[in-house]
ROKOLRO-900015 format. One record per residue (C-alpha): residue number from 1; chain; x, y, z. Coordinates in Angstrom, 3 decimals. Example, Ala and Ser with C-alpha at 12.3 -4.5 7.8 and 13.67 -1.06 7.14 Angstrom:
BEGIN
REC;k;c;u;v;w
REC;1;A;12.300;-4.500;7.800
REC;2;A;13.670;-1.060;7.140
END
This chain:
BEGIN
REC;k;c;u;v;w
REC;1;A;-17.390;36.488;-44.939
REC;2;A;-13.702;36.537;-44.090
REC;3;A;-12.838;36.655;-47.786
REC;4;A;-14.893;39.817;-48.271
REC;5;A;-13.331;41.428;-45.213
REC;6;A;-9.884;40.462;-46.481
REC;7;A;-10.693;41.974;-49.865
REC;8;A;-11.613;45.339;-48.378
REC;9;A;-8.809;45.433;-45.824
REC;10;A;-6.269;44.333;-48.419
REC;11;A;-7.323;47.047;-50.865
REC;12;A;-7.028;49.717;-48.195
REC;13;A;-3.698;48.385;-46.942
REC;14;A;-2.244;48.125;-50.449
REC;15;A;-3.393;51.594;-51.451
REC;16;A;-1.944;53.163;-48.339
REC;17;A;1.301;51.251;-48.746
REC;18;A;1.757;52.465;-52.323
REC;19;A;0.902;56.029;-51.352
REC;20;A;3.499;55.967;-48.544
REC;21;A;6.110;54.763;-51.020
REC;22;A;5.368;57.715;-53.290
REC;23;A;3.586;55.838;-56.061
REC;24;A;1.427;57.496;-58.673
REC;25;A;-2.222;56.675;-59.314
REC;26;A;-1.480;53.518;-61.322
REC;27;A;0.895;52.198;-58.645
REC;28;A;-1.736;52.756;-55.961
REC;29;A;-4.339;50.841;-57.988
REC;30;A;-1.949;47.985;-58.689
REC;31;A;-0.924;47.625;-55.040
REC;32;A;-4.553;47.842;-53.923
REC;33;A;-5.704;45.144;-56.359
REC;34;A;-2.847;42.740;-55.629
REC;35;A;-3.175;43.131;-51.853
REC;36;A;-6.949;42.733;-52.092
REC;37;A;-6.568;39.448;-53.986
REC;38;A;-3.987;38.115;-51.553
REC;39;A;-5.934;39.076;-48.439
REC;40;A;-9.148;37.663;-49.916
REC;41;A;-7.385;34.381;-50.662
REC;42;A;-6.076;34.174;-47.096
REC;43;A;-9.585;34.962;-45.810
REC;44;A;-11.029;32.231;-48.018
REC;45;A;-8.600;29.648;-46.669
REC;46;A;-9.329;30.744;-43.104
REC;47;A;-13.059;30.424;-43.756
REC;48;A;-12.587;26.908;-45.105
REC;49;A;-10.412;25.893;-42.164
REC;50;A;-12.836;27.317;-39.608
REC;51;A;-15.813;25.657;-41.295
REC;52;A;-14.100;22.294;-41.288
REC;53;A;-12.870;22.646;-37.724
REC;54;A;-16.213;23.777;-36.283
REC;55;A;-18.564;21.882;-38.563
END
């Protein structure tokens, strides 16, 4: 569940970050995709750590 939340939040954060920096449409997509992957990966690791710590 944290991975999915990280995916969505990362895409929004990356898109907004590229837009603030004055990027065009392709830059916004690239930032959104890369941030989504990174945030999802962090969420996945957090999910694994929480499962192992609580389970």
